[in-house]
Backbone as JSON, one array per atom type, in Angstrom:
{
  "sequence": "MATKCSHLDQVREVTPSTQGCEECLHTGGRWLHLRMCLSCGHIGCCDSSPGKHATKHFHATGHAIMRNA",
  "N": [[-2.35, 3.51, -42.05], [-2.76, 4.24, -38.56], [-1.85, 2.66, -35.72], [-2.89, 1.77, -32.25], [-0.84, 1.67, -29.35], [-0.39, -1.2, -27.68], [0.31, -1.4, -25.02], [-0.37, 0.75, -23.54], [-2.29, 0.49, -21.66], [-0.9, -0.04, -19.38], [0.09, 2.28, -18.03], [0.2, 4.18, -15.33], [-0.51, 6.56, -12.7], [2.16, 7.51, -11.03], [4.82, 7.57, -8.31], [8.03, 8.59, -8.18], [10.46, 5.95, -7.42], [12.92, 6.32, -6.17], [15.79, 8.91, -5.96], [17.63, 8.19, -7.72], [19.13, 5.78, -9.72], [17.78, 2.66, -8.73], [19.14, 0.21, -8.39], [21.8, 0.82, -8.9], [22.37, 2.76, -6.86], [22.2, 1.06, -4.8], [24.28, -0.76, -5.18], [26.43, 0.82, -5.59], [26.99, 1.7, -7.93], [27.16, 3.56, -11.24], [25.45, 6.07, -13.31], [24.17, 7.45, -16.63], [21.99, 8.5, -17.56], [18.5, 8.65, -16.47], [15.55, 6.55, -16.3], [12.08, 6.32, -15.69], [9.79, 4.0, -14.74], [6.48, 3.71, -15.96], [4.46, 2.34, -14.86], [5.05, 1.37, -12.44], [6.8, 3.19, -11.22], [9.39, 2.55, -10.81], [12.9, 3.55, -10.77], [15.29, 3.32, -13.06], [18.58, 2.9, -14.67], [19.58, 4.31, -17.95], [20.02, 2.45, -21.31], [22.69, 3.51, -22.13], [24.23, 3.77, -19.75], [26.35, 1.76, -17.63], [24.92, -0.47, -16.12], [22.39, -0.6, -17.24], [19.9, -0.67, -16.04], [17.08, -0.03, -16.46], [16.15, -1.44, -18.71], [16.61, -3.93, -17.72], [14.78, -4.0, -15.68], [12.47, -3.83, -17.24], [12.74, -6.32, -18.69], [12.28, -8.18, -16.38], [9.78, -7.51, -15.47], [7.95, -6.93, -17.47], [6.97, -4.45, -17.74], [6.32, -1.91, -19.9], [6.48, 0.74, -20.67], [8.37, 3.6, -20.21], [9.74, 6.72, -19.09], [11.83, 9.69, -19.5], [13.56, 10.25, -16.41]],
  "CA": [[-3.32, 3.39, -40.74], [-1.98, 4.19, -37.26], [-2.3, 1.48, -34.64], [-2.67, 2.0, -30.95], [0.04, 0.78, -28.67], [-1.07, -2.23, -26.85], [0.9, -1.11, -23.69], [-0.88, 2.0, -22.94], [-3.06, 0.23, -20.48], [-0.02, -0.27, -18.29], [0.4, 3.51, -17.59], [-0.42, 4.56, -14.12], [0.08, 7.71, -11.95], [3.27, 6.82, -10.1], [5.57, 8.37, -7.65], [9.53, 7.95, -8.4], [10.86, 5.08, -6.06], [14.18, 6.84, -5.7], [16.12, 9.95, -6.69], [18.63, 7.73, -8.64], [18.88, 4.45, -10.14], [17.76, 1.97, -7.43], [20.19, -0.82, -8.36], [23.17, 1.51, -8.8], [22.51, 3.16, -5.41], [22.32, -0.22, -3.88], [25.66, -1.44, -5.43], [27.54, 1.77, -5.68], [27.26, 1.9, -9.47], [26.97, 4.87, -11.73], [24.53, 6.04, -14.29], [24.24, 8.5, -17.34], [20.4, 9.12, -17.49], [17.49, 7.8, -15.68], [14.25, 6.36, -16.75], [10.97, 6.11, -14.83], [8.62, 3.08, -15.23], [5.16, 4.48, -15.87], [3.74, 1.24, -14.29], [5.29, 1.21, -10.88], [7.69, 4.19, -10.53], [10.84, 2.12, -10.55], [13.93, 4.48, -11.31], [16.54, 2.58, -13.57], [19.47, 3.75, -15.49], [19.44, 3.9, -19.43], [21.11, 1.75, -21.93], [23.97, 4.02, -22.22], [24.65, 3.36, -18.44], [26.97, 0.32, -17.55], [24.08, -1.29, -15.63], [21.23, -0.78, -17.9], [18.81, -1.44, -15.2], [15.78, 0.14, -16.73], [15.95, -2.51, -19.51], [16.54, -5.17, -16.93], [13.42, -4.09, -15.05], [11.47, -4.42, -18.28], [12.72, -7.87, -18.8], [11.93, -8.85, -15.27], [8.44, -7.17, -15.06], [7.08, -6.68, -18.44], [6.47, -2.96, -17.72], [6.99, -1.7, -21.14], [6.56, 2.2, -20.99], [9.21, 4.46, -19.3], [10.02, 8.16, -19.49], [13.03, 10.11, -18.76], [13.32, 10.7, -15.07]],
  "C": [[-2.5, 3.37, -39.62], [-2.58, 3.16, -36.45], [-1.94, 2.03, -33.26], [-1.66, 1.12, -30.2], [-0.62, -0.01, -27.7], [-0.61, -2.21, -25.4], [0.5, 0.02, -22.88], [-1.74, 1.68, -21.65], [-2.28, 0.1, -19.1], [0.37, 1.06, -17.58], [-0.41, 3.92, -16.48], [0.07, 5.97, -13.76], [0.77, 7.14, -10.87], [4.01, 7.99, -9.6], [6.97, 7.64, -7.88], [9.82, 7.16, -7.18], [12.09, 5.55, -5.45], [14.45, 8.12, -6.4], [17.3, 9.45, -7.67], [18.14, 6.22, -9.02], [18.95, 3.35, -8.86], [18.85, 0.86, -7.43], [21.56, -0.27, -8.18], [23.32, 2.11, -7.36], [22.67, 2.06, -4.55], [23.76, -0.83, -3.93], [26.76, -0.5, -5.6], [27.85, 2.19, -7.19], [26.99, 3.42, -9.81], [25.95, 4.9, -12.94], [24.6, 7.23, -15.08], [22.84, 9.19, -17.38], [19.7, 8.14, -16.92], [16.22, 7.77, -16.34], [13.29, 5.87, -15.48], [10.02, 5.26, -15.46], [7.34, 3.89, -15.05], [4.17, 3.47, -15.38], [3.81, 1.18, -12.83], [6.28, 2.38, -10.21], [9.09, 3.8, -10.46], [11.65, 3.11, -11.43], [15.18, 3.48, -11.8], [17.33, 3.43, -14.47], [19.3, 3.26, -17.01], [20.55, 2.87, -20.1], [22.43, 2.14, -22.27], [24.83, 4.03, -20.79], [25.2, 1.98, -18.48], [25.71, -0.7, -17.05], [22.91, -1.76, -16.44], [19.99, -1.51, -17.34], [17.34, -1.17, -15.73], [15.31, -0.97, -17.74], [15.72, -3.8, -18.77], [15.12, -5.29, -16.18], [12.36, -4.37, -16.07], [11.37, -5.75, -18.41], [11.99, -8.71, -17.52], [10.32, -8.73, -15.0], [7.48, -7.3, -16.21], [6.42, -5.32, -18.7], [7.24, -2.42, -19.1], [7.14, -0.15, -21.34], [7.35, 2.87, -19.74], [9.38, 5.89, -19.88], [11.32, 8.68, -18.94], [12.73, 10.54, -17.26], [14.16, 11.83, -14.64]]
}
């Protein structure tokens, strides 16, 4: 039996916050792939990137659903 994801209520219509990883742009870091938070529009770098900022955003906010940016 399939179950519904309990985080779907966090999905909003969002606008990307930047055109690159917010934290990497601020610190001069680099990224491989970007993820956009579907709760607030935060753009963070993926776990293959040195900063792993998308995951850090999840841990800081609890925003659980992201997509490729």
